[in-house]
LUMLUM-438761 format. One record per residue: residue number from 1; residue in one letter; chain; z, x, y of N, C-alpha, C, O, CB in turn. Coordinates in steps of 0.05 Angstrom, whole numbers, padded with zeros to 5 digits, always signed. Last residue first. Glycine has a CB too. Example, Ala and Ser with C-alpha at 12.3 -4.5 7.8 and 13.67 -1.06 7.14 Angstrom:
2
 num residu chaine   n.up n.east n.north  ca.up ca.east ca.north   c.up c.east c.north   o.up o.east o.north  cb.up cb.east cb.north
   2      s      A +00142 +00257  -00045 +00143  +00273   -00021 +00157 +00258  +00001 +00161 +00268  +00023 +00114  +00282   -00012
   1      a      A +00156 +00264  -00114 +00156  +00246   -00090 +00156 +00264  -00066 +00169 +00285  -00066 +00181  +00226   -00089
END
This chain:
197
 num residu chaine   n.up n.east n.north  ca.up ca.east ca.north   c.up c.east c.north   o.up o.east o.north  cb.up cb.east cb.north
 197      x      A -00471 +00250  -00017 -00476  +00233   -00004 -00509 +00215  -00016 -00517 +00196  -00004 -00472  +00246   +00023
 196      x      A -00413 +00280  -00054 -00437  +00277   -00054 -00457 +00252  -00034 -00452 +00230  -00043 -00437  +00273   -00081
 195      x      A -00351 +00283  -00023 -00367  +00277   -00033 -00399 +00277  -00037 -00410 +00274  -00015 -00359  +00265   -00031
 194      x      A -00337 +00322  +00023 -00323  +00329   +00004 -00341 +00303  -00021 -00340 +00313  -00043 -00286  +00328   +00014
 193      x      A -00371 +00314  +00066 -00375  +00324   +00046 -00365 +00336  +00023 -00376 +00352  +00007 -00383  +00332   +00051
 192      x      A -00361 +00279  +00103 -00343  +00302   +00104 -00352 +00321  +00084 -00343 +00343  +00085 -00315  +00295   +00099
 191      x      A -00383 +00234  +00086 -00401  +00247   +00118 -00384 +00260  +00109 -00389 +00251  +00086 -00404  +00236   +00156
 190      x      A -00352 +00226  +00039 -00393  +00233   +00043 -00398 +00239  +00067 -00419 +00251  +00071 -00417  +00207   +00039
 189      x      A -00309 +00205  +00061 -00304  +00231   +00044 -00343 +00244  +00038 -00351 +00267  +00034 -00282  +00218   +00006
 188      x      A -00326 +00161  +00084 -00317  +00180   +00103 -00318 +00216  +00079 -00325 +00239  +00084 -00277  +00165   +00117
 187      x      A -00336 +00136  +00036 -00361  +00138   +00070 -00345 +00152  +00080 -00360 +00162  +00096 -00372  +00109   +00094
 186      x      A -00279 +00132  +00013 -00302  +00143   +00006 -00328 +00151  +00018 -00341 +00170  +00009 -00306  +00132   -00008
 185      x      A -00254 +00093  +00052 -00245  +00119   +00050 -00280 +00139  +00035 -00296 +00154  +00046 -00210  +00117   +00025
 184      x      A -00283 +00039  +00046 -00285  +00056   +00075 -00282 +00085  +00074 -00296 +00102  +00086 -00263  +00048   +00094
 183      x      A -00262 +00043  -00016 -00286  +00042   +00001 -00297 +00052  +00027 -00315 +00068  +00030 -00288  +00023   +00002
 182      x      A -00208 +00038  -00011 -00223  +00051   -00025 -00252 +00060  -00022 -00262 +00083  -00026 -00220  +00040   -00042
 181      x      A -00152 +00025  +00023 -00183  +00010   +00032 -00207 +00031  +00020 -00223 +00041  +00036 -00188  +00008   +00072
 180      x      A -00108 +00021  -00028 -00123  +00046   -00017 -00153 +00021  -00007 -00167 +00007  -00021 -00130  +00078   -00049
 179      x      A -00067 -00012  -00060 -00055  +00006   -00049 -00075 +00022  -00031 -00064 +00039  -00017 -00041  +00020   -00069
 178      x      A -00085 -00062  -00089 -00062  -00038   -00095 -00063 -00018  -00086 -00062 +00001  -00102 -00057  -00030   -00117
 177      x      A -00105 -00085  -00047 -00077  -00098   -00052 -00069 -00078  -00073 -00045 -00077  -00076 -00075  -00131   -00063
 176      x      A -00155 -00051  -00035 -00141  -00053   -00021 -00103 -00064  -00029 -00082 -00054  -00020 -00159  -00068   -00007
 175      x      A -00182 -00060  -00080 -00169  -00045   -00075 -00149 -00030  -00054 -00135 -00009  -00055 -00180  -00040   -00079
 174      x      A -00201 -00123  -00074 -00169  -00111   -00091 -00163 -00091  -00093 -00141 -00087  -00104 -00164  -00113   -00116
 173      x      A -00205 -00143  -00010 -00216  -00128   -00027 -00188 -00113  -00054 -00168 -00100  -00052 -00233  -00105   -00006
 172      x      A -00215 -00210  -00006 -00202  -00182   +00012 -00204 -00169  -00016 -00204 -00180  -00038 -00162  -00184   +00031
 171      x      A -00169 -00257  -00012 -00196  -00257   +00009 -00188 -00226  +00016 -00170 -00217  +00029 -00197  -00285   +00042
 170      x      A -00148 -00297  -00067 -00143  -00272   -00060 -00172 -00260  -00042 -00193 -00255  -00054 -00135  -00255   -00088
 169      x      A -00101 -00361  -00099 -00132  -00347   -00086 -00128 -00318  -00070 -00106 -00314  -00060 -00148  -00371   -00059
 168      x      A -00065 -00367  -00118 -00098  -00372   -00134 -00119 -00377  -00113 -00140 -00389  -00111 -00101  -00402   -00157
 167      x      A -00022 -00322  -00155 -00040  -00329   -00150 -00062 -00340  -00153 -00079 -00336  -00171 -00040  -00323   -00148
 166      x      A +00006 -00294  -00208 +00019  -00305   -00185 +00001 -00315  -00155 +00014 -00315  -00134 +00039  -00281   -00180
 165      x      A -00031 -00260  -00243 -00018  -00292   -00255 -00005 -00311  -00218 -00008 -00334  -00210 +00023  -00281   -00287
 164      x      A -00028 -00216  -00230 -00056  -00228   -00218 -00050 -00265  -00227 -00061 -00286  -00219 -00091  -00210   -00239
 163      x      A +00011 -00194  -00243 +00015  -00196   -00224 -00007 -00220  -00212 -00004 -00236  -00194 +00016  -00172   -00215
 162      x      A +00006 -00162  -00290 +00016  -00200   -00284 +00013 -00205  -00269 +00011 -00229  -00269 +00039  -00213   -00285
 161      x      A -00045 -00126  -00261 -00019  -00137   -00284 -00014 -00165  -00276 -00026 -00182  -00262 +00015  -00121   -00282
 160      x      A -00077 -00122  -00216 -00089  -00102   -00235 -00064 -00104  -00269 -00065 -00090  -00289 -00088  -00063   -00213
 159      x      A -00029 -00131  -00180 -00045  -00149   -00178 -00074 -00137  -00205 -00090 -00155  -00208 -00052  -00151   -00141
 158      x      A +00031 -00126  -00187 +00011  -00118   -00190 -00007 -00129  -00192 -00006 -00144  -00211 +00010  -00108   -00203
 157      x      A +00089 -00156  -00141 +00068  -00149   -00158 +00050 -00135  -00149 +00044 -00128  -00126 +00058  -00167   -00167
 156      x      A +00126 -00151  -00094 +00140  -00162   -00130 +00114 -00164  -00152 +00117 -00173  -00175 +00158  -00203   -00130
 155      x      A +00120 -00138  -00046 +00110  -00170   -00057 +00116 -00166  -00084 +00107 -00183  -00098 +00074  -00180   -00052
 154      x      A +00110 -00074  -00048 +00109  -00093   -00039 +00111 -00119  -00038 +00094 -00125  -00021 +00101  -00090   -00035
 153      x      A +00129 -00052  -00116 +00104  -00058   -00099 +00114 -00073  -00090 +00128 -00090  -00102 +00079  -00065   -00108
 152      x      A +00171 -00032  -00156 +00160  -00011   -00135 +00141 -00026  -00116 +00136 -00012  -00097 +00143  +00014   -00149
 151      x      A +00172 -00069  -00187 +00198  -00067   -00162 +00194 -00044  -00150 +00211 -00034  -00135 +00231  -00065   -00171
 150      x      A +00133 -00068  -00230 +00121  -00086   -00203 +00146 -00082  -00179 +00142 -00089  -00155 +00116  -00127   -00211
 149      x      A +00152 -00044  -00265 +00125  -00037   -00249 +00133 -00042  -00230 +00140 -00027  -00212 +00098  -00048   -00254
 148      x      A +00193 -00072  -00289 +00202  -00027   -00281 +00171 -00034  -00273 +00162 -00013  -00282 +00211  +00011   -00320
 147      x      A +00181 -00123  -00300 +00204  -00105   -00269 +00198 -00081  -00256 +00198 -00071  -00234 +00236  -00095   -00278
 146      x      A +00150 -00153  -00321 +00147  -00134   -00305 +00152 -00117  -00285 +00142 -00105  -00266 +00138  -00136   -00302
 145      x      A +00187 -00181  -00355 +00162  -00171   -00368 +00154 -00153  -00347 +00149 -00130  -00357 +00140  -00193   -00375
 144      x      A +00208 -00211  -00323 +00227  -00203   -00356 +00213 -00176  -00363 +00222 -00156  -00374 +00222  -00230   -00388
 143      x      A +00188 -00236  -00280 +00194  -00197   -00266 +00210 -00190  -00306 +00220 -00168  -00312 +00236  -00193   -00220
 142      x      A +00156 -00274  -00320 +00146  -00258   -00297 +00163 -00228  -00298 +00157 -00207  -00309 +00152  -00276   -00268
 141      x      A +00205 -00309  -00322 +00194  -00298   -00352 +00179 -00273  -00341 +00187 -00251  -00350 +00170  -00322   -00372
 140      x      A +00224 -00310  -00269 +00237  -00301   -00303 +00222 -00294  -00313 +00221 -00269  -00318 +00249  -00318   -00323
 139      x      A +00168 -00354  -00246 +00189  -00324   -00238 +00209 -00306  -00252 +00209 -00283  -00243 +00206  -00331   -00218
 138      x      A +00182 -00389  -00286 +00161  -00372   -00287 +00165 -00342  -00273 +00165 -00318  -00282 +00140  -00387   -00276
 137      x      A +00225 -00410  -00274 +00220  -00411   -00301 +00191 -00394  -00305 +00182 -00388  -00327 +00220  -00443   -00310
 136      x      A +00221 -00430  -00222 +00237  -00416   -00232 +00239 -00400  -00248 +00250 -00379  -00245 +00247  -00423   -00235
 135      x      A +00144 -00439  -00211 +00167  -00442   -00217 +00198 -00417  -00222 +00195 -00393  -00225 +00158  -00456   -00237
 134      x      A +00109 -00427  -00149 +00108  -00415   -00174 +00142 -00423  -00181 +00161 -00417  -00166 +00097  -00379   -00173
 133      x      A +00048 -00460  -00129 +00061  -00462   -00136 +00087 -00447  -00156 +00087 -00454  -00179 +00049  -00474   -00137
 132      x      A +00006 -00389  -00111 +00005  -00413   -00123 +00034 -00426  -00124 +00051 -00409  -00119 -00006  -00410   -00150
 131      x      A -00009 -00349  -00061 +00009  -00345   -00087 +00016 -00378  -00085 +00027 -00389  -00066 +00039  -00319   -00086
 130      x      A -00061 -00319  -00028 -00044  -00344   -00023 -00042 -00355  -00057 -00060 -00364  -00072 -00061  -00369   +00002
 129      x      A -00074 -00274  +00020 -00068  -00279   -00007 -00051 -00302  -00007 -00032 -00307  +00007 -00055  -00258   -00020
 128      x      A -00121 -00230  +00055 -00108  -00249   +00057 -00100 -00268  +00028 -00119 -00277  +00015 -00122  -00262   +00076
 127      x      A -00119 -00170  +00064 -00119  -00185   +00052 -00110 -00197  +00054 -00086 -00192  +00056 -00119  -00184   +00040
 126      x      A -00142 -00113  +00114 -00122  -00140   +00105 -00128 -00147  +00091 -00150 -00137  +00088 -00116  -00161   +00117
 125      x      A -00141 -00041  +00117 -00149  -00064   +00112 -00128 -00089  +00109 -00104 -00087  +00103 -00163  -00060   +00089
 124      x      A -00153 +00009  +00167 -00133  -00008   +00152 -00142 -00037  +00145 -00150 -00053  +00161 -00108  -00011   +00169
 123      x      A -00156 +00086  +00168 -00175  +00041   +00166 -00146 +00031  +00162 -00125 +00041  +00155 -00206  +00024   +00123
 122      x      A -00173 +00141  +00206 -00169  +00121   +00197 -00171 +00092  +00188 -00186 +00076  +00200 -00163  +00123   +00201
 121      x      A -00185 +00211  +00215 -00199  +00180   +00218 -00178 +00166  +00196 -00170 +00177  +00176 -00240  +00178   +00208
 120      x      A -00148 +00252  +00231 -00182  +00251   +00252 -00201 +00225  +00224 -00225 +00224  +00218 -00207  +00304   +00253
 119      x      A -00091 +00267  +00266 -00109  +00255   +00261 -00134 +00255  +00250 -00148 +00263  +00268 -00110  +00250   +00274
 118      x      A -00070 +00335  +00257 -00086  +00316   +00272 -00096 +00299  +00266 -00116 +00305  +00253 -00102  +00321   +00282
 117      x      A -00045 +00375  +00227 -00029  +00363   +00241 -00049 +00349  +00256 -00041 +00352  +00280 -00010  +00380   +00255
 116      x      A -00091 +00393  +00191 -00080  +00410   +00208 -00062 +00401  +00232 -00061 +00414  +00253 -00100  +00424   +00216
 115      x      A -00122 +00323  +00188 -00129  +00362   +00191 -00114 +00367  +00198 -00108 +00354  +00219 -00148  +00378   +00207
 114      x      A -00109 +00273  +00160 -00098  +00287   +00175 -00108 +00305  +00165 -00107 +00310  +00141 -00075  +00287   +00180
 113      x      A -00130 +00199  +00140 -00126  +00231   +00147 -00123 +00241  +00164 -00129 +00232  +00186 -00139  +00244   +00145
 112      x      A -00101 +00132  +00128 -00100  +00153   +00150 -00108 +00184  +00131 -00095 +00190  +00111 -00063  +00153   +00166
 111      x      A -00095 +00070  +00113 -00104  +00105   +00094 -00106 +00119  +00119 -00121 +00105  +00133 -00143  +00111   +00072
 110      x      A -00061 +00009  +00090 -00073  +00029   +00114 -00083 +00047  +00101 -00082 +00044  +00076 -00053  +00042   +00136
 109      x      A -00067 -00055  +00077 -00064  -00028   +00070 -00090 -00008  +00094 -00112 -00009  +00105 -00071  -00027   +00031
 108      x      A -00026 -00112  +00089 -00045  -00087   +00106 -00044 -00072  +00086 -00023 -00072  +00073 -00033  -00071   +00136
 107      x      A -00028 -00178  +00072 -00026  -00152   +00063 -00036 -00137  +00071 -00060 -00139  +00066 -00028  -00147   +00045
 106      x      A +00001 -00233  +00079 -00025  -00219   +00085 -00017 -00195  +00088 +00001 -00189  +00105 -00042  -00227   +00108
 105      x      A -00001 -00301  +00043 +00015  -00285   +00061 -00012 -00260  +00065 -00036 -00263  +00058 +00049  -00273   +00044
 104      x      A +00021 -00370  +00040 -00011  -00355   +00057 +00013 -00326  +00058 +00035 -00327  +00069 -00029  -00375   +00102
 103      x      A +00054 -00405  -00010 +00048  -00395   +00021 +00018 -00381  +00013 +00003 -00381  -00006 +00076  -00369   +00037
 102      x      A +00076 -00420  -00063 +00061  -00434   -00048 +00051 -00430  -00013 +00044 -00447  +00003 +00074  -00456   -00053
 101      x      A +00125 -00364  -00054 +00111  -00393   -00080 +00096 -00415  -00049 +00103 -00421  -00026 +00153  -00422   -00108
 100      x      A +00155 -00324  -00030 +00116  -00334   -00022 +00107 -00352  -00038 +00083 -00358  -00038 +00089  -00310   -00028
  99      x      A +00197 -00349  -00042 +00196  -00342   -00010 +00165 -00342  -00007 +00152 -00355  +00010 +00211  -00308   +00001
  98      x      A +00211 -00330  -00091 +00206  -00367   -00086 +00194 -00363  -00064 +00173 -00376  -00064 +00235  -00391   -00081
  97      x      A +00201 -00275  -00092 +00177  -00288   -00093 +00184 -00321  -00097 +00166 -00337  -00105 +00160  -00273   -00116
  96      x      A +00240 -00255  -00061 +00223  -00261   -00050 +00192 -00268  -00061 +00170 -00267  -00050 +00226  -00245   -00037
  95      x      A +00276 -00266  -00099 +00283  -00290   -00079 +00265 -00281  -00062 +00265 -00294  -00041 +00314  -00295   -00065
  94      x      A +00274 -00239  -00144 +00262  -00270   -00142 +00266 -00285  -00119 +00261 -00309  -00116 +00274  -00288   -00162
  93      x      A +00279 -00188  -00118 +00248  -00194   -00127 +00253 -00224  -00125 +00241 -00237  -00108 +00236  -00182   -00161
  92      x      A +00333 -00191  -00110 +00312  -00189   -00093 +00294 -00208  -00090 +00289 -00228  -00076 +00301  -00170   -00097
  91      x      A +00345 -00191  -00166 +00353  -00208   -00154 +00341 -00208  -00124 +00339 -00231  -00115 +00379  -00207   -00156
  90      x      A +00333 -00134  -00162 +00320  -00153   -00181 +00320 -00188  -00177 +00303 -00205  -00182 +00334  -00147   -00208
  89      x      A +00329 -00097  -00115 +00341  -00107   -00142 +00320 -00123  -00146 +00297 -00125  -00138 +00370  -00121   -00144
  88      x      A +00300 -00094  -00065 +00324  -00075   -00068 +00331 -00082  -00099 +00344 -00063  -00107 +00352  -00082   -00044
  87      x      A +00235 -00104  -00053 +00254  -00110   -00078 +00281 -00100  -00072 +00281 -00093  -00096 +00244  -00096   -00106
  86      x      A +00195 -00083  +00001 +00195  -00080   -00032 +00231 -00089  -00038 +00249 -00078  -00026 +00185  -00040   -00044
  85      x      A +00190 -00128  +00058 +00191  -00102   +00050 +00190 -00105  +00016 +00184 -00127  +00006 +00220  -00086   +00063
  84      x      A +00155 -00169  +00105 +00171  -00167   +00073 +00169 -00147  +00069 +00147 -00138  +00073 +00164  -00180   +00048
  83      x      A +00159 -00199  +00167 +00149  -00174   +00144 +00176 -00182  +00123 +00198 -00192  +00124 +00149  -00132   +00160
  82      x      A +00132 -00256  +00206 +00144  -00247   +00185 +00147 -00219  +00173 +00125 -00217  +00164 +00134  -00259   +00171
  81      x      A +00085 -00278  +00228 +00089  -00252   +00239 +00110 -00249  +00223 +00112 -00225  +00225 +00093  -00249   +00270
  80      x      A +00080 -00329  +00198 +00090  -00328   +00225 +00102 -00300  +00233 +00124 -00298  +00243 +00112  -00350   +00227
  79      x      A +00056 -00322  +00156 +00040  -00326   +00168 +00048 -00325  +00210 +00035 -00322  +00231 +00031  -00353   +00152
  78      x      A +00080 -00242  +00134 +00075  -00286   +00128 +00057 -00287  +00157 +00048 -00269  +00171 +00120  -00319   +00134
  77      x      A +00059 -00186  +00115 +00071  -00206   +00132 +00067 -00233  +00123 +00051 -00242  +00106 +00061  -00203   +00159
  76      x      A +00071 -00119  +00084 +00066  -00155   +00070 +00089 -00170  +00106 +00111 -00167  +00115 +00095  -00164   +00016
  75      x      A +00039 -00066  +00086 +00053  -00069   +00095 +00053 -00098  +00077 +00037 -00101  +00058 +00052  -00062   +00121
  74      x      A +00032 +00004  +00055 +00025  -00026   +00053 +00051 -00036  +00077 +00071 -00023  +00084 +00029  -00042   +00013
  73      x      A -00005 +00064  +00057 +00021  +00049   +00065 +00005 +00028  +00063 -00020 +00025  +00065 +00038  +00053   +00094
  72      x      A -00022 +00141  +00060 -00025  +00106   +00060 -00002 +00090  +00057 +00020 +00101  +00055 -00041  +00095   +00036
  71      x      A -00053 +00200  +00076 -00036  +00195   +00072 -00033 +00157  +00079 -00043 +00148  +00100 -00021  +00217   +00084
  70      x      A -00086 +00254  +00057 -00091  +00225   +00058 -00055 +00221  +00053 -00039 +00232  +00038 -00118  +00209   +00030
  69      x      A -00104 +00317  +00084 -00088  +00308   +00067 -00084 +00273  +00075 -00079 +00267  +00098 -00061  +00328   +00068
  68      x      A -00157 +00365  +00077 -00154  +00341   +00087 -00136 +00324  +00062 -00141 +00319  +00038 -00185  +00329   +00094
  67      x      A -00127 +00428  +00090 -00127  +00417   +00088 -00134 +00387  +00090 -00118 +00376  +00105 -00120  +00428   +00088
  66      x      A -00101 +00476  +00140 -00143  +00463   +00127 -00138 +00445  +00115 -00143 +00429  +00132 -00167  +00482   +00101
  65      x      A -00046 +00481  +00111 -00063  +00481   +00121 -00094 +00482  +00119 -00108 +00488  +00099 -00055  +00491   +00126
  64      x      A -00002 +00435  +00082 -00030  +00453   +00070 -00050 +00455  +00095 -00066 +00437  +00101 -00049  +00436   +00041
  63      x      A +00045 +00420  +00099 +00043  +00453   +00071 +00026 +00453  +00069 +00020 +00470  +00052 +00053  +00458   +00041
  62      x      A +00040 +00395  +00139 +00043  +00422   +00146 +00047 +00443  +00135 +00050 +00467  +00141 +00056  +00423   +00157
  61      x      A +00007 +00351  +00120 -00004  +00373   +00129 +00006 +00393  +00135 -00008 +00413  +00139 -00015  +00371   +00145
  60      x      A +00052 +00318  +00104 +00040  +00338   +00079 +00019 +00363  +00080 +00013 +00381  +00065 +00026  +00320   +00062
  59      x      A +00062 +00296  +00141 +00088  +00305   +00131 +00075 +00327  +00109 +00085 +00347  +00100 +00110  +00278   +00117
  58      x      A +00019 +00269  +00160 +00023  +00289   +00176 +00059 +00309  +00162 +00072 +00327  +00172 +00023  +00272   +00212
  57      x      A +00021 +00224  +00117 -00001  +00247   +00119 +00004 +00274  +00132 -00003 +00296  +00122 -00023  +00237   +00135
  56      x      A +00069 +00200  +00142 +00065  +00217   +00108 +00046 +00238  +00107 +00049 +00261  +00099 +00054  +00196   +00082
  55      x      A +00048 +00184  +00188 +00070  +00196   +00184 +00072 +00208  +00156 +00079 +00231  +00155 +00091  +00179   +00190
  54      x      A +00008 +00153  +00174 -00003  +00168   +00182 +00027 +00187  +00178 +00025 +00207  +00164 -00019  +00161   +00208
  53      x      A +00033 +00102  +00147 +00009  +00125   +00127 +00005 +00152  +00144 -00002 +00173  +00131 -00028  +00109   +00123
  52      x      A +00058 +00088  +00185 +00079  +00098   +00151 +00050 +00120  +00152 +00049 +00144  +00155 +00084  +00063   +00109
  51      x      A +00025 +00069  +00218 +00037  +00089   +00228 +00050 +00109  +00206 +00053 +00133  +00206 +00055  +00078   +00247
  50      x      A +00004 +00029  +00180 -00025  +00040   +00205 +00000 +00071  +00212 -00011 +00093  +00211 -00034  +00005   +00248
  49      x      A +00042 -00005  +00182 +00029  +00000   +00165 +00014 +00026  +00154 +00012 +00038  +00133 +00016  -00016   +00169
  48      x      A +00055 -00016  +00241 +00072  -00003   +00215 +00057 +00013  +00202 +00056 +00037  +00204 +00082  -00022   +00195
  47      x      A -00002 -00047  +00245 +00016  -00026   +00263 +00033 -00003  +00243 +00026 +00019  +00235 +00041  -00045   +00283
  46      x      A +00005 -00093  +00223 -00010  -00073   +00207 -00002 -00039  +00223 +00001 -00017  +00213 -00047  -00083   +00209
  45      x      A +00055 -00115  +00223 +00059  -00107   +00194 +00036 -00082  +00208 +00042 -00058  +00206 +00050  -00134   +00161
  44      x      A +00073 -00083  +00289 +00061  -00103   +00268 +00067 -00090  +00250 +00076 -00068  +00249 +00033  -00112   +00267
  43      x      A +00132 -00056  +00328 +00105  -00048   +00307 +00109 -00078  +00298 +00129 -00092  +00298 +00108  -00018   +00277
  42      x      A +00173 -00044  +00358 +00170  -00071   +00359 +00138 -00070  +00343 +00122 -00088  +00351 +00175  -00083   +00393
  41      x      A +00213 -00009  +00356 +00193  +00007   +00368 +00173 -00029  +00371 +00160 -00032  +00392 +00177  +00041   +00342
  40      x      A +00231 -00017  +00310 +00249  -00026   +00331 +00236 -00015  +00354 +00250 -00013  +00374 +00279  -00017   +00328
  39      x      A +00195 -00011  +00268 +00194  -00033   +00276 +00212 -00036  +00297 +00212 -00058  +00307 +00197  -00049   +00258
  38      x      A +00207 +00057  +00268 +00182  +00040   +00286 +00188 +00014  +00286 +00189 +00007  +00309 +00150  +00042   +00274
  37      x      A +00264 +00048  +00249 +00255  +00059   +00266 +00227 +00047  +00286 +00226 +00034  +00308 +00251  +00081   +00251
  36      x      A +00247 +00021  +00201 +00273  +00023   +00214 +00261 +00021  +00244 +00253 +00002  +00257 +00291  +00052   +00207
  35      x      A +00208 +00066  +00174 +00200  +00039   +00176 +00221 +00023  +00200 +00208 +00012  +00218 +00202  +00026   +00145
  34      x      A +00247 +00116  +00169 +00217  +00112   +00182 +00215 +00074  +00194 +00218 +00064  +00217 +00189  +00119   +00151
  33      x      A +00279 +00088  +00130 +00293  +00096   +00165 +00269 +00095  +00174 +00264 +00075  +00187 +00310  +00127   +00175
  32      x      A +00246 +00072  +00085 +00262  +00059   +00099 +00276 +00063  +00124 +00284 +00045  +00138 +00275  +00055   +00086
  31      x      A +00226 +00132  +00081 +00220  +00109   +00081 +00232 +00096  +00100 +00232 +00101  +00124 +00223  +00099   +00060
  30      x      A +00240 +00196  +00086 +00255  +00177   +00083 +00241 +00148  +00092 +00246 +00143  +00116 +00280  +00184   +00097
  29      x      A +00191 +00221  +00056 +00198  +00215   +00084 +00220 +00199  +00075 +00217 +00187  +00053 +00176  +00201   +00104
  28      x      A +00164 +00271  +00021 +00196  +00270   +00029 +00198 +00259  +00051 +00205 +00273  +00070 +00210  +00295   +00032
  27      x      A +00109 +00256  +00006 +00105  +00271   +00030 +00143 +00275  +00038 +00148 +00282  +00061 +00082  +00250   +00056
  26      x      A +00082 +00293  -00060 +00108  +00275   -00050 +00110 +00279  -00014 +00113 +00302  -00006 +00141  +00288   -00068
  25      x      A +00026 +00308  -00074 +00038  +00319   -00063 +00063 +00287  -00052 +00057 +00267  -00039 +00017  +00339   -00044
  24      x      A -00043 +00315  -00119 -00014  +00289   -00108 +00000 +00320  -00099 -00006 +00343  -00107 +00012  +00260   -00144
  23      x      A -00111 +00327  -00111 -00086  +00339   -00119 -00063 +00324  -00097 -00063 +00323  -00072 -00088  +00375   -00118
  22      x      A -00176 +00303  -00127 -00154  +00314   -00099 -00123 +00325  -00121 -00122 +00327  -00146 -00142  +00274   -00069
  21      x      A -00243 +00286  -00120 -00223  +00309   -00129 -00194 +00307  -00114 -00193 +00310  -00090 -00238  +00339   -00122
  20      x      A -00264 +00227  -00149 -00252  +00235   -00124 -00239 +00265  -00123 -00215 +00261  -00127 -00232  +00215   -00118
  19      x      A -00273 +00183  -00191 -00272  +00211   -00181 -00267 +00221  -00159 -00278 +00201  -00150 -00288  +00221   -00185
  18      x      A -00258 +00135  -00186 -00274  +00130   -00166 -00291 +00164  -00162 -00308 +00172  -00145 -00253  +00116   -00138
  17      x      A -00212 +00150  -00215 -00231  +00121   -00236 -00254 +00134  -00206 -00273 +00145  -00218 -00213  +00067   -00236
  16      x      A -00174 +00175  -00190 -00189  +00186   -00213 -00213 +00167  -00211 -00235 +00176  -00205 -00173  +00187   -00244
  15      x      A -00161 +00138  -00140 -00176  +00169   -00139 -00192 +00172  -00154 -00216 +00172  -00149 -00164  +00192   -00144
  14      x      A -00133 +00101  -00175 -00169  +00101   -00155 -00175 +00118  -00157 -00194 +00124  -00172 -00175  +00097   -00124
  13      x      A -00092 +00131  -00192 -00112  +00116   -00217 -00137 +00107  -00197 -00160 +00107  -00206 -00095  +00083   -00236
  12      x      A -00063 +00140  -00145 -00081  +00170   -00167 -00101 +00148  -00181 -00125 +00150  -00179 -00054  +00194   -00203
  11      x      A -00048 +00094  -00133 -00071  +00103   -00109 -00074 +00132  -00128 -00093 +00146  -00121 -00056  +00107   -00066
  10      x      A -00020 +00075  -00178 -00030  +00058   -00169 -00057 +00072  -00146 -00079 +00062  -00143 -00006  +00042   -00160
   9      x      A +00023 +00119  -00172 +00006  +00115   -00192 -00025 +00100  -00191 -00046 +00109  -00199 +00023  +00104   -00207
   8      x      A +00037 +00153  -00109 +00035  +00127   -00124 +00014 +00129  -00146 -00009 +00138  -00142 +00027  +00103   -00105
   7      x      A +00056 +00198  -00091 +00063  +00196   -00117 +00052 +00175  -00131 +00054 +00172  -00155 +00088  +00196   -00120
   6      x      A +00022 +00228  -00030 +00043  +00198   -00047 +00032 +00209  -00079 +00012 +00222  -00088 +00027  +00150   -00037
   5      x      A -00019 +00245  -00007 +00008  +00248   -00003 +00020 +00229  -00005 +00029 +00214  +00013 +00015  +00258   +00016
   4      x      A -00068 +00283  -00028 -00055  +00250   -00030 -00027 +00260  -00018 -00017 +00282  -00023 -00053  +00233   -00068
   3      x      A -00119 +00327  -00002 -00089  +00310   -00014 -00077 +00281  -00009 -00079 +00265  +00010 -00066  +00325   -00004
   2      x      A -00184 +00333  -00031 -00161  +00319   -00010 -00143 +00325  -00030 -00144 +00328  -00054 -00161  +00283   +00000
   1      x      A -00236 +00371  -00033 -00217  +00366   -00055 -00205 +00360  -00028 -00210 +00372  -00008 -00204  +00390   -00080
END
């Protein structure tokens, strides 16, 4: 069994569907404060996702000695290297979707396993995503229908839901888009004997 340092419904669903035995614990991390501090250190989007995933796993690892703790995080960057955070409200979500409209962005999905306070495995997967041109009318209709769910997602979309309509092209793993580089994780768990080889 592993411990998921997250309350993410998407990550729980992915692990359940793959029949990975786990329990979920909230890491209790102030993500915004941590993100601000790490950005001040000059971390790019990939390194930031990795560092936040590790921070969450370390925090929970203190509470479960001997347990394999999985921390995860995602960041979104544009081609110029600038990053986009989760929307603060519905108006901000509309602004973000207008910014992504007709552009390519990169989603960085990080996972880190910690055992007894030490990282023992990590993987960051990058997905290249092309958003089709979005009309203001579409953005409004989309947010009216999915705001309660997509408000928690970086980029304001759930690829497994109506958010699929935002894209003209996706290059990479859908698992990573949903918040977890699942296939590399499954490989690691087989090596560790958590899953049958």
